[in-house]
Rosetta silent file (secondary structure, phi, psi, omega in degrees, C-alpha in Angstrom):
SEQUENCE: XXXXXXXXXXXXXXXXXXXXXXXXXXXXXXXXXXXXXXXXXXXXXXXXXXXXXXXXXXXXXXXXXXXXXXXXXXXXXXXXXXXXXXXXXXXXXXXXXXXXXXXXXXXXXXXXXXXXXXXXXXXXXXXXXXXXXXXXXXXXXXXXXXXXXXXXXXXXXXXXXXXXXXXXXXXXXXXXXXXXXXXXXXXXXXXXXXXXXXXXXXXXXXXXXXXXXXXXXXXXXXXXXXXXXXXXXXXXXXXXXXXXXXXXXXXXXXXXXXXXXXXXXXXXXXXXXXXXXXXXXXXXXXXX
SCORE:     score description
SCORE:     0.000 S_00000001
   1 L     0.000  141.183  176.954  131.370   64.120   41.714 S_00000001
   2 E   -98.097  124.322 -172.216  133.657   67.104   42.268 S_00000001
   3 E  -127.628  130.724  171.035  134.868   67.270   45.857 S_00000001
   4 E   -88.662  135.183  177.657  136.953   69.849   47.722 S_00000001
   5 E  -123.871  117.709 -176.840  139.216   68.306   50.374 S_00000001
   6 E  -114.789  115.137 -179.064  140.660   70.647   52.999 S_00000001
   7 L   108.660   88.882 -171.277  143.281   69.227   55.358 S_00000001
   8 L  -109.900   45.272  179.750  145.710   66.697   53.860 S_00000001
   9 L   -75.852 -153.517 -176.891  147.585   65.489   56.918 S_00000001
  10 L   -56.951  -36.317  179.308  148.337   61.902   57.925 S_00000001
  11 L   -88.694  -48.649 -173.690  144.657   60.988   57.665 S_00000001
  12 H   -61.691  -35.618 -179.324  143.407   63.413   55.019 S_00000001
  13 H   -60.345  -46.841  178.778  145.994   62.536   52.405 S_00000001
  14 H   -67.558  -36.798  179.493  144.930   58.904   52.258 S_00000001
  15 H   -64.809  -43.568  178.335  141.250   59.795   52.368 S_00000001
  16 H   -62.954  -39.056  179.251  141.589   62.163   49.413 S_00000001
  17 H   -62.369  -37.501  179.346  143.475   59.485   47.477 S_00000001
  18 H   -71.410  -29.969  173.107  140.614   57.035   47.996 S_00000001
  19 H   -63.591  -39.554  177.046  138.110   59.556   46.670 S_00000001
  20 H   -63.408  -43.664 -178.778  140.211   59.707   43.509 S_00000001
  21 H   -62.243  -28.498  179.912  140.287   55.910   43.279 S_00000001
  22 L   -82.220    0.285  176.114  136.493   55.887   43.474 S_00000001
  23 L    97.325    6.424  179.048  136.345   58.097   40.391 S_00000001
  24 L   -84.857  157.898  174.558  135.715   61.469   42.011 S_00000001
  25 E   -97.108  127.799 -173.466  137.465   64.678   41.030 S_00000001
  26 E  -118.539  126.914  172.868  139.283   66.210   44.006 S_00000001
  27 E  -103.865  116.825 -168.385  140.259   69.837   44.568 S_00000001
  28 E  -112.275  145.527  173.464  142.734   69.844   47.445 S_00000001
  29 E  -141.285  140.014  171.480  144.034   72.430   49.898 S_00000001
  30 L  -154.831  154.992  178.354  146.476   72.289   52.794 S_00000001
  31 L   -73.546  -21.986 -177.552  148.788   74.796   54.443 S_00000001
  32 L   -91.910  124.229  179.884  151.770   72.452   53.974 S_00000001
  33 H   -62.064  -33.621 -179.592  153.367   72.451   50.529 S_00000001
  34 H   -62.854  -39.830  179.682  154.577   68.871   51.052 S_00000001
  35 H   -67.408  -39.563  178.184  151.001   67.696   51.527 S_00000001
  36 H   -65.744  -40.301  179.049  149.863   69.554   48.421 S_00000001
  37 H   -63.055  -41.555  179.387  152.710   68.060   46.385 S_00000001
  38 H   -65.339  -38.889  178.762  151.765   64.555   47.529 S_00000001
  39 H   -66.167  -39.164  179.137  148.113   65.190   46.647 S_00000001
  40 H   -64.045  -38.727  178.242  149.090   66.451   43.207 S_00000001
  41 H   -64.016  -31.813  177.973  151.119   63.290   42.585 S_00000001
  42 H   -73.315  -23.802 -179.359  148.009   61.252   43.421 S_00000001
  43 L   121.408    5.398  177.410  145.987   63.193   40.857 S_00000001
  44 L   -75.980  150.846  165.934  144.297   65.949   42.875 S_00000001
  45 E   -84.433  129.233 -174.367  143.971   69.482   41.593 S_00000001
  46 E  -110.582  151.015 -176.487  145.708   71.620   44.215 S_00000001
  47 L  -135.058  150.020  177.033  145.020   75.178   45.347 S_00000001
  48 L   -96.511   11.863  178.884  146.842   77.713   47.508 S_00000001
  49 L  -145.469  127.328 -176.671  143.537   79.034   48.857 S_00000001
  50 H   -63.484  -39.159  179.563  140.830   76.968   50.562 S_00000001
  51 H   -62.575  -39.325  178.742  138.034   79.121   49.213 S_00000001
  52 H   -65.486  -35.111  178.588  139.251   78.669   45.657 S_00000001
  53 H   -64.380  -25.318 -176.814  139.303   74.889   46.151 S_00000001
  54 L   -85.102   -9.198 -176.554  135.592   75.036   47.030 S_00000001
  55 L   -66.023  128.050  173.365  134.526   76.769   43.823 S_00000001
  56 L    72.504   16.691 -176.608  132.170   74.698   41.681 S_00000001
  57 L   -93.896  163.304  175.708  132.217   71.561   43.844 S_00000001
  58 L   -93.469  -23.452 -177.585  129.404   69.185   44.780 S_00000001
  59 E  -150.906  153.332  174.984  130.814   68.422   48.227 S_00000001
  60 E  -125.782  128.153  175.827  133.392   69.726   50.698 S_00000001
  61 E  -115.351  131.357  176.607  135.305   67.416   53.054 S_00000001
  62 E  -120.689  143.003  177.054  137.383   68.809   55.905 S_00000001
  63 L  -139.268   91.667 -166.935  139.917   66.986   58.122 S_00000001
  64 L  -125.277  163.174 -169.616  141.280   69.584   60.533 S_00000001
  65 L   -71.109  -34.317 -175.022  143.065   69.682   63.917 S_00000001
  66 L  -157.113  172.532 -175.227  140.509   71.284   66.234 S_00000001
  67 H   -64.079  -36.740  179.146  137.148   72.987   66.583 S_00000001
  68 H   -61.250  -42.780  179.540  138.478   76.518   66.359 S_00000001
  69 H   -69.063  -40.537  177.751  140.076   75.845   62.991 S_00000001
  70 H   -57.735  -49.757 -179.248  136.970   74.020   61.730 S_00000001
  71 H   -59.028  -45.047 -178.814  134.759   76.978   62.650 S_00000001
  72 H   -64.477  -44.279 -178.174  137.155   79.455   61.034 S_00000001
  73 H   -63.504  -44.323 -179.090  137.552   77.468   57.797 S_00000001
  74 H   -67.143  -42.450 -177.552  133.811   77.054   57.291 S_00000001
  75 H   -70.148  -34.242 -174.510  132.987   80.666   58.088 S_00000001
  76 H   -94.043  -39.520 -167.821  135.842   82.109   56.014 S_00000001
  77 H  -115.144  -14.564 -175.931  136.491   79.652   53.195 S_00000001
  78 H  -109.811  -55.322  179.939  133.469   77.414   52.704 S_00000001
  79 L   -62.064  124.188 -179.721  130.229   79.319   53.340 S_00000001
  80 L    86.357  -15.041  177.775  129.578   81.462   50.299 S_00000001
  81 L  -100.467  -43.829  172.856  132.523   79.967   48.397 S_00000001
  82 L   -72.989  145.222 -178.219  131.122   76.472   47.861 S_00000001
  83 L   -60.656  148.777  173.640  128.067   76.512   45.569 S_00000001
  84 L   -57.796  133.674 -179.173  124.637   76.662   47.122 S_00000001
  85 L    97.070   -9.960  175.613  123.427   73.087   47.491 S_00000001
  86 L   -66.872  147.693  176.267  126.852   71.510   48.073 S_00000001
  87 E   -96.182  138.657 -174.789  126.934   68.971   50.898 S_00000001
  88 E  -112.034  133.081 -177.681  129.504   69.617   53.635 S_00000001
  89 E  -129.356  111.697  174.964  131.298   66.849   55.564 S_00000001
  90 E   -98.888  113.750 -178.046  133.524   67.598   58.531 S_00000001
  91 L   -99.545    6.368  176.954  135.559   64.496   59.377 S_00000001
  92 L   -67.822  161.210  170.131  137.640   66.196   62.070 S_00000001
  93 L  -102.820  111.378 -176.050  137.371   65.161   65.716 S_00000001
  94 L  -137.002  178.113  179.360  136.197   68.260   67.593 S_00000001
  95 L   -70.882  151.014 -175.110  134.005   69.234   70.527 S_00000001
  96 H   -62.691  -41.346 -177.078  130.295   68.546   70.254 S_00000001
  97 H   -61.115  -43.436  179.578  129.239   72.159   70.839 S_00000001
  98 H   -67.215  -39.923  178.298  131.325   73.474   67.934 S_00000001
  99 H   -58.528  -44.691  179.344  130.089   70.683   65.652 S_00000001
 100 H   -65.946  -40.070 -178.936  126.484   71.643   66.412 S_00000001
 101 H   -65.683  -43.187  179.240  127.216   75.342   65.985 S_00000001
 102 H   -66.595  -39.037  178.254  128.913   74.959   62.601 S_00000001
 103 H   -63.200  -39.951  178.250  126.094   72.700   61.399 S_00000001
 104 H   -64.965  -40.393  177.885  123.516   75.311   62.426 S_00000001
 105 H   -65.862  -38.280  178.109  125.458   78.004   60.571 S_00000001
 106 H   -63.143  -44.567  179.707  125.669   75.757   57.504 S_00000001
 107 H   -61.930  -41.492  179.137  121.920   75.185   57.562 S_00000001
 108 H   -64.184  -29.889 -179.950  121.298   78.926   57.861 S_00000001
 109 L   -87.090   -0.690  175.911  123.559   79.462   54.845 S_00000001
 110 L    94.889   17.180 -178.818  121.595   76.907   52.803 S_00000001
 111 L  -109.686  149.181  165.220  123.889   73.872   53.031 S_00000001
 112 E   -86.900  136.937 -177.311  123.340   70.284   54.146 S_00000001
 113 E  -143.258  145.260  173.083  126.103   69.287   56.581 S_00000001
 114 E  -127.583  148.316  163.815  127.237   66.268   58.588 S_00000001
 115 E   -96.258  127.553 -171.981  129.840   65.766   61.284 S_00000001
 116 E  -139.807   63.927  176.737  131.565   62.510   60.382 S_00000001
 117 E   -63.113  163.670 -170.487  134.589   61.742   62.575 S_00000001
 118 E  -121.610  159.190  170.082  136.468   58.545   61.869 S_00000001
 119 E  -130.531  140.655  177.451  137.850   55.470   63.572 S_00000001
 120 L   139.277  -23.632  176.820  140.621   53.300   62.197 S_00000001
 121 H    79.985 -174.406 -172.686  143.813   55.339   62.092 S_00000001
 122 H   -63.032  -42.464 -178.918  146.287   56.040   59.307 S_00000001
 123 H   -60.599  -41.771  179.151  146.339   52.498   57.891 S_00000001
 124 H   -70.741  -34.095  176.567  142.561   52.515   57.511 S_00000001
 125 H   -63.116  -42.567  179.171  142.627   56.006   56.001 S_00000001
 126 H   -70.548  -35.363 -176.157  145.107   54.792   53.384 S_00000001
 127 H   -87.933   -4.809 -179.425  143.260   51.527   52.826 S_00000001
 128 L    72.055   30.008 -176.704  139.768   53.017   52.578 S_00000001
 129 L  -120.177   28.871  178.661  138.542   50.991   55.553 S_00000001
 130 E   -68.390  158.226  167.352  137.620   53.733   58.012 S_00000001
 131 E  -106.616  129.003  179.345  134.483   53.689   60.140 S_00000001
 132 E  -107.649  129.021  174.880  132.480   56.914   59.982 S_00000001
 133 E  -105.236  115.113 -163.957  130.194   57.997   62.821 S_00000001
 134 E  -116.261  130.863  173.481  127.833   60.514   61.275 S_00000001
 135 E  -115.246  138.311  179.603  125.656   63.236   62.761 S_00000001
 136 L   154.431  177.272  179.142  123.153   65.234   60.734 S_00000001
 137 L   -69.209  163.371  177.028  119.694   65.171   59.215 S_00000001
 138 H   -58.144  -41.533 -179.434  118.482   62.171   57.240 S_00000001
 139 H   -62.966  -46.872 -178.732  118.726   64.235   54.065 S_00000001
 140 H   -64.106  -40.967 -179.908  122.305   65.341   54.763 S_00000001
 141 H   -61.835  -45.815 -179.190  123.355   61.796   55.679 S_00000001
 142 H   -61.677  -37.464  179.078  121.933   60.325   52.478 S_00000001
 143 H   -71.446  -32.445 -176.866  123.755   62.938   50.408 S_00000001
 144 H   -79.919  -21.186 -173.235  127.023   62.358   52.277 S_00000001
 145 H   -55.256  -43.458 -177.461  126.942   58.548   52.007 S_00000001
 146 H   -59.835  -41.093  179.513  128.391   58.364   48.504 S_00000001
 147 H   -67.617  -47.240 -176.566  131.403   60.407   49.556 S_00000001
 148 H   -67.757  -36.889  179.662  131.940   58.521   52.812 S_00000001
 149 H   -61.747  -25.874  178.918  131.537   55.077   51.246 S_00000001
 150 L   -74.197  -14.453 -175.267  134.522   55.823   49.023 S_00000001
 151 L  -116.404   -7.038 -173.449  136.707   56.257   52.101 S_00000001
 152 E  -143.152  168.895  177.036  135.387   53.696   54.568 S_00000001
 153 E   -96.981  -20.453 -178.749  134.096   50.200   55.255 S_00000001
 154 E  -142.148  129.117  178.773  131.314   51.318   57.603 S_00000001
 155 E  -127.251  110.925 -171.587  129.194   54.484   57.523 S_00000001
 156 E  -118.994  124.871  177.861  126.796   54.732   60.455 S_00000001
 157 E   -81.140  109.437 -174.865  124.184   57.440   60.987 S_00000001
 158 E   -84.680  -23.778 -176.461  124.435   58.168   64.720 S_00000001
 159 E   149.451 -155.264 -177.446  121.740   60.845   64.918 S_00000001
 160 L   -72.253 -178.978 -178.453  121.339   64.593   64.559 S_00000001
 161 L   -50.647  133.779 -178.886  124.152   67.165   64.316 S_00000001
 162 L    93.395  -17.775 -177.593  126.866   66.504   66.890 S_00000001
 163 H   -66.842  -32.791  177.692  125.976   62.818   67.306 S_00000001
 164 H   -63.179  -44.579  178.836  129.000   61.737   65.271 S_00000001
 165 H   -66.053  -37.982  177.240  131.339   63.646   67.586 S_00000001
 166 H   -60.521  -46.826  179.396  129.566   62.250   70.631 S_00000001
 167 H   -61.187  -41.279 -176.632  130.042   58.693   69.351 S_00000001
 168 H   -64.958  -48.800 -175.310  133.712   59.336   68.559 S_00000001
 169 H   -71.589  -32.805  175.795  134.754   60.750   71.918 S_00000001
 170 H   -68.503  -41.288  177.727  132.800   58.118   73.871 S_00000001
 171 H   -60.608  -45.330 -176.419  134.330   55.361   71.722 S_00000001
 172 H   -74.749  -27.607  171.234  137.856   56.663   72.212 S_00000001
 173 H   -62.260  -45.175  177.691  137.368   57.102   75.944 S_00000001
 174 H   -61.467  -41.588  179.797  136.400   53.415   76.061 S_00000001
 175 H   -62.954  -43.746  179.588  139.430   52.535   73.914 S_00000001
 176 H   -62.041  -44.418  179.814  141.825   54.429   76.209 S_00000001
 177 H   -62.804  -45.853 -176.914  140.408   52.726   79.292 S_00000001
 178 H   -68.558  -32.026  177.940  140.541   49.255   77.730 S_00000001
 179 H   -67.698  -41.946  177.616  144.109   49.769   76.501 S_00000001
 180 H   -63.487  -42.920  178.786  145.309   50.687   79.975 S_00000001
 181 H   -63.418  -40.961  177.755  143.486   47.665   81.418 S_00000001
 182 H   -62.514  -45.247  179.992  144.956   45.366   78.773 S_00000001
 183 H   -62.424  -42.899  178.957  148.458   46.675   79.429 S_00000001
 184 H   -60.292  -46.610 -177.588  148.052   46.234   83.187 S_00000001
 185 H   -64.784  -41.478 -179.139  146.841   42.649   82.834 S_00000001
 186 H   -65.451  -42.864  179.416  149.614   41.686   80.411 S_00000001
 187 H   -66.438  -41.944 -179.331  152.331   43.137   82.628 S_00000001
 188 H   -63.941  -43.774  178.367  150.891   41.550   85.772 S_00000001
 189 H   -59.476  -41.700  179.897  150.659   38.138   84.095 S_00000001
 190 H   -63.494  -44.419 -178.241  154.271   38.493   82.977 S_00000001
 191 H   -70.297  -21.679  175.396  155.478   39.478   86.465 S_00000001
 192 L   -86.355    2.169  174.205  153.641   36.513   87.928 S_00000001
 193 L    96.943    7.398  179.310  155.658   34.261   85.624 S_00000001
 194 L   -90.611  131.985  176.789  153.128   33.611   82.848 S_00000001
 195 L   -57.551  123.230 -178.922  154.411   33.734   79.268 S_00000001
 196 H   -55.186  -34.777  178.146  152.753   36.852   77.711 S_00000001
 197 H   -66.444  -38.464  178.022  151.998   34.903   74.530 S_00000001
 198 H   -66.918  -39.211  176.713  150.209   32.232   76.559 S_00000001
 199 H   -60.931  -43.482  178.609  148.239   34.907   78.375 S_00000001
 200 H   -60.072  -46.432 -178.123  147.257   36.369   74.992 S_00000001
 201 H   -60.650  -36.586 -179.290  146.190   32.966   73.665 S_00000001
 202 H   -78.172  -53.716 -172.957  144.017   32.370   76.729 S_00000001
 203 H   -69.527  -31.966 -179.291  142.515   35.813   77.325 S_00000001
 204 L   -69.146  -12.820  176.775  141.910   36.559   73.645 S_00000001
 205 L  -117.509   15.176 -178.756  139.566   33.553   73.603 S_00000001
 206 L  -125.127 -161.993 -176.452  138.067   34.155   77.049 S_00000001
 207 L   -70.734   -9.552  175.630  136.123   36.893   78.814 S_00000001
 208 L   -82.520   -1.878  179.028  139.139   39.216   78.512 S_00000001
 209 L   -50.226  126.763  172.717  138.537   39.418   74.744 S_00000001
 210 L  -161.929  164.180 -176.388  138.669   43.059   73.602 S_00000001
 211 H   -61.246  -40.437 -177.933  139.956   45.078   70.648 S_00000001
 212 H   -62.262  -32.498  177.471  142.968   46.398   72.567 S_00000001
 213 H   -85.837  -51.047 -170.664  144.133   42.836   73.244 S_00000001
 214 H   -76.209  -36.727 -172.806  142.992   40.962   70.153 S_00000001
 215 L  -112.236   -7.455 -172.303  143.571   43.512   67.397 S_00000001
 216 L  -150.662   44.253 -172.084  146.113   45.965   68.852 S_00000001
 217 L   -51.046  126.491 -173.174  148.200   44.058   71.376 S_00000001
 218 L   -82.134   -3.224 -178.054  150.365   46.550   73.314 S_00000001
 219 L  -106.527  128.799 -179.741  153.281   44.161   74.033 S_00000001
 220 L   -58.532  140.974  174.669  155.943   43.543   71.336 S_00000001
 221 L    77.039    8.001 -178.614  156.110   40.036   69.926 S_00000001
 222 L  -121.277  136.855  177.473  152.726   39.009   71.284 S_00000001
 223 L    70.099 -154.815 -179.109  149.553   38.435   69.284 S_00000001
 224 L   -77.919  165.438 -179.763  149.107   39.930   65.854 S_00000001
 225 L   -64.030  136.296 -178.609  151.440   42.586   64.453 S_00000001
 226 L  -147.725  175.216  177.213  150.750   46.017   65.930 S_00000001
 227 H   -55.122  -25.011  177.650  152.605   49.327   66.481 S_00000001
 228 H   -58.392  -31.126 -179.667  154.209   47.670   69.524 S_00000001
 229 H   -81.325   -3.310  178.915  156.251   45.591   67.069 S_00000001
 230 H  -120.460   34.493 -178.587  157.488   48.775   65.373 S_00000001
 231 L    56.880   33.678  176.509  158.754   50.459   68.538 S_00000001
 232 L    62.294   29.525  174.803  155.318   52.122   68.883 S_00000001
 233 L   -92.706  149.939 -178.979  155.749   54.169   65.716 S_00000001
 234 L    76.023 -160.910  179.476  152.733   54.929   63.514 S_00000001
 235 L    72.174 -138.225 -176.180  149.237   53.961   64.553 S_00000001
 236 L  -114.250  109.558 -171.555  147.274   56.403   66.734 S_00000001
 237 E   -62.177  145.211  176.660  149.536   58.899   68.477 S_00000001
 238 H   -54.565  -40.915 -179.995  149.364   59.376   72.231 S_00000001
 239 H   -61.227  -36.006  178.623  148.894   63.114   71.679 S_00000001
 240 H   -73.044  -38.414  175.478  145.775   62.457   69.593 S_00000001
 241 H   -61.924  -42.142  178.862  144.350   60.078   72.174 S_00000001
 242 H   -62.317  -40.155  176.334  144.918   62.724   74.836 S_00000001
 243 H   -57.383  -46.189 -178.531  143.112   65.283   72.676 S_00000001
 244 H   -66.654  -37.356  178.311  140.087   62.970   72.434 S_00000001
 245 H   -66.211  -38.268  177.427  140.130   62.255   76.170 S_00000001
 246 H   -65.618  -40.668  175.691  140.144   65.965   76.934 S_00000001
 247 H   -61.858  -41.046  179.974  137.185   66.465   74.597 S_00000001
 248 H   -63.425  -41.875 -178.695  135.400   63.590   76.320 S_00000001
 249 H   -70.173  -35.309  175.210  135.965   65.068   79.767 S_00000001
 250 H   -62.942  -43.578  179.904  134.763   68.501   78.632 S_00000001
 251 H   -67.285  -38.663  179.299  131.609   66.900   77.239 S_00000001
 252 H   -61.869  -40.548  179.005  131.117   64.814   80.393 S_00000001
 253 H   -64.719  -42.328  178.646  131.235   67.933   82.524 S_00000001
 254 H   -61.679  -38.437 -176.361  128.698   69.659   80.286 S_00000001
 255 H   -91.047   -1.226 -175.921  126.362   66.670   80.464 S_00000001
 256 L    56.140   43.537  179.111  126.969   66.026   84.187 S_00000001
 257 L   -96.400  136.483  178.922  128.075   62.480   83.297 S_00000001
 258 L   -84.172  118.131 -177.481  130.112   60.481   85.813 S_00000001
 259 L  -136.149   64.036 -177.339  133.320   59.204   84.152 S_00000001
 260 H   -61.735  -39.948  179.092  135.844   58.277   86.878 S_00000001
 261 H   -72.400  -36.788  175.730  137.787   55.843   84.685 S_00000001
 262 H   -61.471  -43.125  179.364  137.747   58.260   81.771 S_00000001
 263 H   -64.141  -42.077  179.879  139.114   60.988   83.999 S_00000001
 264 H   -67.187  -39.011  176.703  141.841   58.702   85.355 S_00000001
 265 H   -60.828  -41.634  177.973  142.775   57.608   81.820 S_00000001
 266 H   -60.401  -42.908 -179.410  143.130   61.270   80.837 S_00000001
 267 H   -64.063  -41.438  178.938  145.431   61.897   83.801 S_00000001
 268 H   -65.522  -41.851  179.927  147.608   58.899   82.935 S_00000001
 269 H   -72.200  -30.522  175.660  147.873   59.924   79.277 S_00000001
 270 H   -62.314  -44.675  179.509  148.623   63.537   80.216 S_00000001
 271 H   -66.600  -43.219 -178.938  151.609   62.403   82.255 S_00000001
 272 H   -66.517  -36.733 -175.575  152.757   59.932   79.587 S_00000001
 273 H   -70.501  -15.939 -178.716  152.376   62.449   76.751 S_00000001
 274 H   -54.813  -39.069 -178.951  154.825   64.895   78.315 S_00000001
 275 H  -121.101   -1.062 -172.728  157.718   62.979   76.766 S_00000001
 276 H  -135.217   26.787 -174.580  155.965   60.464   74.508 S_00000001
 277 L   -59.903  -24.616 -178.212  153.252   62.347   72.621 S_00000001
 278 L   -88.733  -11.677  179.696  154.391   61.025   69.251 S_00000001
 279 L   -77.877  155.483  174.962  154.347   57.352   70.217 S_00000001
 280 E   -57.739  146.827 -174.948  151.343   55.146   69.581 S_00000001
 281 H   -62.510  -22.025  177.847  148.881   55.267   72.475 S_00000001
 282 H   -68.605  -14.181  178.416  149.495   51.573   73.262 S_00000001
 283 H   -67.100   -5.061  174.512  152.969   52.593   74.436 S_00000001
 284 H   -54.808  -22.663  178.008  151.266   53.470   77.743 S_00000001
 285 H   -60.935  -22.725  179.085  152.383   49.936   78.695 S_00000001
 286 H   -62.588  -24.874 -178.314  155.876   51.411   79.124 S_00000001
 287 H   -78.814   -6.415 -174.702  154.693   53.088   82.340 S_00000001
 288 L  -105.775    0.000    0.000  153.924   49.693   83.895 S_00000001
């Protein structure tokens, strides 16, 4: 399959490489020359124009920073440039309303499209073990599966257009809340005189079991290796978590959903991100 990949950042570069490993032909575009050079070294055909990258492809994958850019790229560089009948996959994390709007425009232009945001971070993007939460019609999902399976370990059809984005922002709101709770508990146990490793051994096998504790422990030297053991470098940046929390709160307001802990998590990450936006989100433990 010939696939255009637009957006070769920390996540997109690894995702495009895994499409190549699966035997697909990849036409790549990014605004950064360094990203294009890295893609070319992997074996991608590179282009200095997104529309040109879409010519003659069977599918288009985008991994872009925000909804405004997604809307602009599809309207300017994808619709009418990608062949009629190509399937479109937006793997960016954006607001639900924009995801639905772009999907409606794609359908009007004769394309099948899914919103397919990801969970797993940079390591999973490089390793091909991402989880995809997919919104779109049954037909669009079935067409997108082959592409997504080459980049992930789990591909889940969440529902109609926008459902993938809904799943992503709700999931990450839960993750932010649980990380703050994990950090609080670990610090409190430590200040009460309990060895943090002993607390981990007990809670990770008790009712405190959760992903933030068991798989992404926020305290250095405790539990399995995590960004905490690398001075909170790599992983999932605080700035990106804050972006997702803001999207979640915007969606909650639209839906009249009560999210007091989500709102408080956003406030805590906003304050922390002022000077620490590049650190992994688990570094929130530093505030405790």
